[in-house]
C-alpha positions in Angstrom: 20.4 -48.7 -15.3 19.5 -52.4 -15.1 20.4 -54.0 -11.8 23.2 -56.5 -11.9 22.0 -60.1 -11.5 24.6 -62.9 -11.2 24.2 -65.9 -13.4 26.7 -68.0 -11.6 25.3 -71.0 -9.8 25.5 -70.9 -6.0 28.6 -72.3 -4.4 28.3 -75.8 -3.0 31.6 -75.7 -1.1 30.0 -75.5 2.3 31.1 -77.1 5.5 28.9 -79.6 7.3 25.9 -77.7 8.7 25.1 -77.4 12.4 21.5 -76.6 11.8 18.4 -76.8 13.8 17.1 -79.6 11.6 20.2 -81.2 10.1 19.5 -82.7 6.7 20.5 -86.2 5.7 19.8 -87.8 9.1 16.7 -89.9 9.9 13.3 -88.6 8.8 14.9 -85.2 8.1 16.5 -86.7 5.0 14.7 -85.2 2.0 13.0 -82.4 3.9 15.6 -79.7 3.4 17.1 -81.2 0.3 14.3 -79.3 -1.6 15.2 -76.0 0.1 16.6 -73.2 -2.1 20.3 -73.3 -2.5 22.7 -70.3 -2.3 22.5 -67.5 0.2 19.4 -68.7 2.0 20.8 -72.2 2.5 24.2 -70.8 3.5 22.4 -69.2 6.4 21.7 -72.6 7.8 25.4 -73.2 8.3 26.8 -72.1 11.6 25.6 -70.0 14.5 25.8 -66.6 12.8 22.6 -67.1 10.8 20.2 -68.5 13.3 17.6 -65.9 12.3 17.8 -67.1 8.7 17.6 -70.7 9.8 14.5 -70.0 11.9 12.8 -68.2 9.0 13.5 -71.0 6.5 12.3 -73.6 9.1 9.1 -71.7 9.6 8.5 -71.4 5.8 9.0 -75.1 5.3 6.8 -76.0 8.2 4.0 -73.8 6.9 4.3 -75.4 3.5 4.3 -78.9 5.0 1.1 -78.1 7.0 -0.7 -77.1 3.8 -0.3 -80.6 2.3 -3.7 -81.9 1.4 -4.7 -85.2 3.1 -6.9 -87.9 1.6 -9.5 -90.1 3.1 -8.1 -93.5 3.9 -9.5 -96.9 4.9 -12.0 -96.8 7.8 -11.1 -98.2 11.2 -7.4 -97.3 11.3 -6.1 -96.1 14.6 -4.1 -92.9 14.4 -0.3 -92.9 14.6 1.0 -90.9 17.6 4.1 -88.7 16.8 6.0 -86.7 19.4 9.4 -85.3 20.2 10.9 -86.7 23.4 11.2 -84.5 26.5 13.6 -81.6 25.9 13.5 -82.0 22.1 12.5 -78.9 20.1 13.1 -80.0 16.5 9.7 -80.8 15.0 10.2 -80.4 11.3 10.9 -84.1 10.4 7.8 -85.3 12.3 5.7 -82.6 10.6 7.0 -84.0 7.2 6.1 -87.5 8.3 2.6 -86.4 9.4 2.1 -84.8 6.0 3.4 -87.9 4.2 1.0 -90.2 6.1 -1.9 -87.8 5.4 -1.2 -88.0 1.7 -1.6 -91.8 2.0 -4.8 -91.5 3.9 -3.2 -92.6 7.2 -4.4 -90.6 10.3 -1.8 -89.2 12.6 -1.8 -87.2 15.9 1.2 -84.9 16.1 2.0 -83.7 19.6 4.9 -81.4 18.7 8.0 -80.5 20.6 9.2 -81.6 24.1 6.2 -83.6 25.2 6.7 -84.5 28.9 6.9 -88.3 29.6 3.8 -88.2 31.8 1.8 -86.4 29.1 3.2 -88.9 26.5 2.0 -91.9 28.5 -1.4 -90.2 29.1 -1.8 -89.6 25.4 -1.0 -93.2 24.5 -3.5 -94.5 27.0 -6.2 -92.1 25.7 -5.7 -92.6 22.0 -4.6 -96.3 22.0 -2.4 -95.9 18.9 -1.1 -98.9 17.1 2.1 -97.1 16.2 4.1 -94.5 18.2 7.0 -92.5 16.7 9.4 -90.7 19.0 11.9 -88.2 17.6 15.3 -87.2 19.1 17.6 -84.9 17.2 20.7 -85.2 19.5 22.2 -87.6 21.9 21.4 -85.2 24.8 17.7 -85.6 24.2 17.6 -89.3 23.3 16.4 -90.4 26.8 15.7 -94.1 27.2 13.4 -93.5 30.2 10.2 -92.6 28.3 10.9 -95.3 25.7 11.1 -97.9 28.4 7.9 -96.6 29.9 6.0 -96.9 26.6 7.5 -100.3 25.7 5.8 -101.8 28.7 2.5 -100.1 28.3 -0.7 -102.0 27.4 -4.4 -100.9 27.2 -7.8 -102.4 26.6 -9.9 -105.0 28.3 -8.3 -107.9 30.1 -7.8 -110.7 27.7 -7.7 -108.3 24.8 -4.7 -106.1 25.7 -2.9 -104.2 23.0 0.4 -102.3 22.9 1.8 -100.0 20.2 4.7 -100.6 17.8 7.3 -98.2 19.2 9.5 -96.6 16.5 12.5 -94.3 17.3 13.5 -91.7 14.7 16.3 -89.1 14.5 20.1 -89.1 14.7 19.9 -88.9 18.5 19.2 -92.6 18.8 22.2 -93.6 16.6 24.5 -94.3 19.5 21.8 -95.2 22.0 21.8 -98.9 23.1 18.8 -100.7 21.6 15.7 -100.8 23.7 14.0 -104.2 23.3 10.6 -104.0 21.6 11.5 -100.9 19.5 12.2 -100.3 15.9 14.1 -97.6 14.0 13.1 -95.2 11.2 15.9 -94.1 8.9 14.3 -91.8 6.3 11.1 -90.1 5.3 10.1 -92.3 2.4 11.2 -95.6 4.0 9.8 -94.5 7.4 6.4 -93.7 5.9 6.4 -97.1 4.3 7.2 -98.8 7.6 4.4 -97.0 9.4 2.0 -97.8 6.6 2.8 -101.5 6.7 2.3 -101.6 10.4 -1.1 -99.9 10.2 -2.4 -101.8 7.2 -0.8 -105.2 8.0 
């Protein structure tokens, strides 16, 4: 007997997801829009399917990390990407790292929940021209590390430099603007903004 296979398209009458990397917000826009629809995607909605959500997140992350990078122009300082302290959602920044690599733009991705002291130390050590900080929720969108970085400079006296500081993620939506910072609102547009800052 042949197994029954439904030919009906998956239902799209789903409620707003409360997922680990909510689609449609900030750099996350476009990352999960390419994920399979139907049962697997339904697992992203709600707290009952956390294990499915984690599995899909890992599969997407693994695929993103296999994106082939190209060699870009010489002499470009790497972009520094990190999640703010307490922030565990890394997938949007992984996608941005891959998108930059495809354009030949170097990036240093520091992952989840980088402590403020370590973030400042990394900025001093690398001397990036662009820093991107991700906050998924209002509870992690802490202005303190942003204010620390916005006042940082490095280099020899008379030739000091400071990074362009870009905030990404829905957590910053209701946060008062920090002077000297910019916002990224999507993967494609965010990649373009970073590229323009690096290449001038």
